OpenMM code with the backbone's topology and positions (N, CA, C; nanometers):
from openmm import Vec3, app, unit

residues = "MET ALA ARG MET ARG LYS LYS ALA ASP LEU PRO THR LYS ILE CYS ALA THR CYS GLY LYS PRO PHE ALA TRP ARG LYS LYS TRP GLU ARG VAL TRP ASP GLU VAL ARG TYR CYS SER ASP ARG CYS ARG ALA GLU ALA LYS ARG ALA ARG PRO GLN ALA ALA SER".split()
positions = [
    Vec3(-6.0292, 1.1376, 20.8983),
    Vec3(-6.0213, 1.0575, 21.0129),
    Vec3(-6.0116, 0.9146, 20.9602),
    Vec3(-5.9501, 0.8223, 21.0257),
    Vec3(-5.9337, 0.6900, 20.9880),
    Vec3(-6.0772, 0.6150, 21.0206),
    Vec3(-6.0910, 0.5175, 20.9384),
    Vec3(-6.2198, 0.4379, 20.9521),
    Vec3(-6.2074, 0.3411, 21.0690),
    Vec3(-6.3129, 0.3017, 21.1367),
    Vec3(-6.3079, 0.2070, 21.2380),
    Vec3(-6.2930, 0.0666, 21.1770),
    Vec3(-6.2147, -0.0179, 21.2542),
    Vec3(-6.1939, -0.1603, 21.2025),
    Vec3(-6.2834, -0.2436, 21.2895),
    Vec3(-6.3163, -0.3508, 21.2224),
    Vec3(-6.4030, -0.4528, 21.3051),
    Vec3(-6.3122, -0.5260, 21.3932),
    Vec3(-6.3530, -0.5756, 21.5116),
    Vec3(-6.2736, -0.6411, 21.6100),
    Vec3(-6.2182, -0.7638, 21.5394),
    Vec3(-6.2800, -0.8285, 21.4582),
    Vec3(-6.2166, -0.9478, 21.3973),
    Vec3(-6.0997, -0.9054, 21.3046),
    Vec3(-6.0884, -0.7849, 21.2695),
    Vec3(-5.9804, -0.7540, 21.1818),
    Vec3(-5.8483, -0.7000, 21.2597),
    Vec3(-5.8592, -0.6877, 21.3825),
    Vec3(-5.7558, -0.6426, 21.4635),
    Vec3(-5.6540, -0.7551, 21.4902),
    Vec3(-5.5239, -0.7267, 21.5164),
    Vec3(-5.4247, -0.8288, 21.5394),
    Vec3(-5.4496, -0.8862, 21.6712),
    Vec3(-5.4155, -1.0048, 21.6971),
    Vec3(-5.4376, -1.0818, 21.8255),
    Vec3(-5.3102, -1.1433, 21.8692),
    Vec3(-5.2980, -1.1769, 22.0002),
    Vec3(-5.1914, -1.2511, 22.0552),
    Vec3(-5.2494, -1.3462, 22.1575),
    Vec3(-5.1532, -1.4463, 22.2061),
    Vec3(-5.2012, -1.5310, 22.3114),
    Vec3(-5.1410, -1.4843, 22.4322),
    Vec3(-5.2092, -1.4791, 22.5480),
    Vec3(-5.1623, -1.4404, 22.6773),
    Vec3(-5.0494, -1.5434, 22.7292),
    Vec3(-4.9424, -1.4907, 22.7788),
    Vec3(-4.8321, -1.5791, 22.8274),
    Vec3(-4.8726, -1.6497, 22.9565),
    Vec3(-4.9767, -1.5929, 23.0349),
    Vec3(-5.0128, -1.6545, 23.1621),
    Vec3(-5.1326, -1.7502, 23.1532),
    Vec3(-5.2466, -1.6915, 23.0916),
    Vec3(-5.3696, -1.7752, 23.0824),
    Vec3(-5.3864, -1.8485, 22.9579),
    Vec3(-5.3136, -1.8160, 22.8519),
    Vec3(-5.3241, -1.8870, 22.7229),
    Vec3(-5.4499, -1.8485, 22.6403),
    Vec3(-5.5205, -1.7378, 22.6874),
    Vec3(-5.6330, -1.7033, 22.6013),
    Vec3(-5.5924, -1.5909, 22.5106),
    Vec3(-5.6573, -1.5866, 22.3883),
    Vec3(-5.6253, -1.4871, 22.2896),
    Vec3(-5.6866, -1.3507, 22.3285),
    Vec3(-5.6073, -1.2482, 22.2917),
    Vec3(-5.6565, -1.1209, 22.3141),
    Vec3(-5.6235, -1.0277, 22.2004),
    Vec3(-5.7014, -0.9150, 22.1820),
    Vec3(-5.6925, -0.8325, 22.0615),
    Vec3(-5.6172, -0.7069, 22.0889),
    Vec3(-5.5647, -0.6431, 21.9863),
    Vec3(-5.5011, -0.5136, 22.0017),
    Vec3(-5.5903, -0.4102, 22.0552),
    Vec3(-5.5332, -0.3167, 22.1333),
    Vec3(-5.6138, -0.2113, 22.1907),
    Vec3(-5.5291, -0.0818, 22.1518),
    Vec3(-5.6134, 0.0242, 22.1479),
    Vec3(-5.5558, 0.1536, 22.1065),
    Vec3(-5.4459, 0.1987, 22.2117),
    Vec3(-5.4615, 0.1697, 22.3346),
    Vec3(-5.3632, 0.2139, 22.4325),
    Vec3(-5.2341, 0.1287, 22.4268),
    Vec3(-5.2428, 0.0246, 22.3531),
    Vec3(-5.1141, -0.0522, 22.3317),
    Vec3(-5.0471, -0.0261, 22.1921),
    Vec3(-5.0969, 0.0813, 22.1250),
    Vec3(-5.0573, 0.1102, 21.9865),
    Vec3(-4.9014, 0.1229, 21.9760),
    Vec3(-4.8363, 0.1869, 22.0707),
    Vec3(-4.6948, 0.2166, 22.0659),
    Vec3(-4.6079, 0.0905, 22.1202),
    Vec3(-4.6637, 0.0119, 22.1959),
    Vec3(-4.5865, -0.0905, 22.2575),
    Vec3(-4.6536, -0.2347, 22.2247),
    Vec3(-4.7125, -0.2541, 22.1181),
    Vec3(-4.7741, -0.3766, 22.0880),
    Vec3(-4.6783, -0.4924, 22.0776),
    Vec3(-4.5535, -0.4702, 22.0358),
    Vec3(-4.4609, -0.5732, 22.0233),
    Vec3(-4.4102, -0.6250, 22.1551),
    Vec3(-4.4306, -0.5344, 22.2617),
    Vec3(-4.3810, -0.5689, 22.3977),
    Vec3(-4.4932, -0.6285, 22.4847),
    Vec3(-4.6138, -0.6166, 22.4452),
    Vec3(-4.7327, -0.6731, 22.5114),
    Vec3(-4.7286, -0.8294, 22.5257),
    Vec3(-4.7425, -0.8768, 22.6466),
    Vec3(-4.7375, -1.0264, 22.6598),
    Vec3(-4.8619, -1.0785, 22.7398),
    Vec3(-4.9206, -0.9893, 22.8142),
    Vec3(-5.0288, -1.0354, 22.8965),
    Vec3(-5.1578, -0.9714, 22.8614),
    Vec3(-5.2670, -1.0379, 22.8813),
    Vec3(-5.4034, -0.9782, 22.8378),
    Vec3(-5.4544, -0.8764, 22.9370),
    Vec3(-5.4040, -0.8840, 23.0622),
    Vec3(-5.4598, -0.7998, 23.1717),
    Vec3(-5.3543, -0.7817, 23.2798),
    Vec3(-5.3869, -0.6773, 23.3662),
    Vec3(-5.3014, -0.6553, 23.4835),
    Vec3(-5.2877, -0.7801, 23.5714),
    Vec3(-5.4135, -0.8396, 23.5837),
    Vec3(-5.4159, -0.9514, 23.6651),
    Vec3(-5.3198, -1.0707, 23.6209),
    Vec3(-5.3124, -1.1004, 23.4883),
    Vec3(-5.2230, -1.2019, 23.4359),
    Vec3(-5.0853, -1.1538, 23.4585),
    Vec3(-5.0520, -1.0225, 23.4369),
    Vec3(-4.9152, -0.9740, 23.4482),
    Vec3(-4.8668, -0.9959, 23.5971),
    Vec3(-4.9629, -0.9569, 23.6896),
    Vec3(-4.9318, -0.9808, 23.8360),
    Vec3(-4.9143, -1.1289, 23.8688),
    Vec3(-4.9906, -1.2153, 23.8117),
    Vec3(-4.9765, -1.3500, 23.8329),
    Vec3(-4.8547, -1.4131, 23.8005),
    Vec3(-4.8036, -1.3627, 23.6793),
    Vec3(-4.6716, -1.4110, 23.6322),
    Vec3(-4.5603, -1.3703, 23.7135),
    Vec3(-4.5774, -1.2456, 23.7732),
    Vec3(-4.4598, -1.1995, 23.8704),
    Vec3(-4.4623, -1.2865, 23.9976),
    Vec3(-4.5901, -1.3190, 24.0298),
    Vec3(-4.5967, -1.3940, 24.1672),
    Vec3(-4.5607, -1.5473, 24.1369),
    Vec3(-4.5837, -1.5967, 24.0177),
    Vec3(-4.5375, -1.7397, 24.0020),
    Vec3(-4.3947, -1.7603, 23.9835),
    Vec3(-4.3252, -1.6684, 23.9414),
    Vec3(-4.1733, -1.6802, 23.9350),
    Vec3(-4.1084, -1.5631, 24.0147),
    Vec3(-4.0884, -1.5750, 24.1474),
    Vec3(-4.0365, -1.4702, 24.2338),
    Vec3(-3.8860, -1.4400, 24.1766),
    Vec3(-3.8433, -1.3185, 24.1972),
    Vec3(-3.7037, -1.2809, 24.1716),
    Vec3(-3.5969, -1.3426, 24.2464),
    Vec3(-3.4971, -1.3895, 24.1894),
    Vec3(-3.3798, -1.4603, 24.2636),
    Vec3(-3.3034, -1.3479, 24.3525),
    Vec3(-3.2668, -1.3881, 24.4714),
    Vec3(-3.1930, -1.2944, 24.5585),
    Vec3(-3.0580, -1.2946, 24.5094),
    Vec3(-3.0010, -1.1672, 24.5137),
    Vec3(-2.8568, -1.1492, 24.4748),
    Vec3(-2.7526, -1.1364, 24.5774),
] * unit.nanometer
topology = app.Topology()
chain = topology.addChain("A")
for resn in residues:
    res = topology.addResidue(resn, chain)
    for name in ("N", "CA", "C"):
        topology.addAtom(name, app.Element.getBySymbol(name[0]), res)
């Protein structure tokens, strides 16, 4: 079994909405390159801030 990593050793990113740093999570393992927001709240806020253009 793999050894546990310390939180400080995990990769981090900056949230596109709030600008706060957030760390890698196991549930993001396969999609880490696509993760842009630290939480569902920030993701929803980003969608609300820029509404979709009508076609």
